[in-house]
C-alpha positions as semicolon CSV with decimal commas, in nm:
position;residue;x (nm);y (nm);z (nm)
1;X;12,589;6,402;12,022
2;X;12,296;6,563;11,915
3;X;11,973;6,658;12,099
4;X;11,682;6,450;12,128
5;X;11,343;6,549;12,190
6;X;11,333;6,533;12,611
7;X;11,635;6,782;12,566
8;X;11,459;6,982;12,349
9;X;11,115;7,003;12,559
10;X;11,333;7,008;12,902
11;X;11,472;7,360;12,726
12;X;11,162;7,465;12,578
13;X;10,949;7,411;12,931
14;X;11,315;7,625;13,120
15;X;11,235;7,899;12,833
16;X;10,872;7,940;12,897
17;X;10,932;7,926;13,251
18;X;11,208;8,236;13,241
19;X;11,015;8,411;12,983
20;X;10,666;8,366;12,982
21;X;10,413;8,328;12,740
22;X;10,305;8,614;12,684
23;X;10,661;8,760;12,541
24;X;10,684;8,426;12,390
25;X;10,366;8,515;12,193
26;X;10,501;8,871;12,103
27;X;10,833;8,771;11,988
28;X;10,679;8,539;11,784
29;X;10,415;8,767;11,660
30;X;10,749;9,013;11,573
31;X;10,924;8,744;11,383
32;X;10,656;8,707;11,156
33;X;10,616;9,089;11,079
34;X;10,976;9,079;11,014
35;X;10,994;8,786;10,762
36;X;10,684;8,933;10,632
37;X;10,829;9,240;10,540
38;X;11,133;9,130;10,413
39;X;10,992;8,952;10,180
40;X;10,737;9,211;10,064
41;X;11,129;9,399;10,055
42;X;11,258;9,195;9,819
43;X;10,952;9,164;9,634
44;X;10,986;9,504;9,531
45;X;11,325;9,565;9,498
46;X;11,349;9,311;9,236
47;X;11,053;9,487;9,013
48;X;11,216;9,796;9,076
49;X;11,527;9,661;8,912
50;X;11,313;9,528;8,633
51;X;11,193;9,840;8,561
52;X;11,491;10,048;8,562
53;X;11,681;9,834;8,363
54;X;11,405;9,848;8,114
55;X;11,403;10,226;8,108
56;X;11,800;10,255;8,027
57;X;11,754;9,939;7,775
58;X;11,982;9,705;7,968
59;X;11,935;9,352;8,103
60;X;12,023;9,244;8,451
61;X;12,261;8,967;8,564
62;X;12,130;8,616;8,494
63;X;11,813;8,772;8,250
64;X;11,724;8,564;7,932
65;X;11,665;8,816;7,668
66;X;11,447;8,678;7,359
67;X;11,798;8,686;7,138
68;X;11,981;8,426;7,389
69;X;11,577;8,220;7,373
70;X;11,620;8,229;7,020
71;X;11,956;8,088;6,995
72;X;11,891;7,783;7,222
């Protein structure tokens, strides 16, 4: 018992009538900015973890070192 295209179109029309196109546009823009911020935070977090581990001479969990590459 899934949703078909006509069901989704009816729901979309109701949502547009209730919220209006301007509010939906703002929600879409806010969602896009949130995703962009999340991606940049994940990228920065990964880079800072690597630099911190290098300073301490440690390896990150799941990271392959040169020694492990030579053994394979």
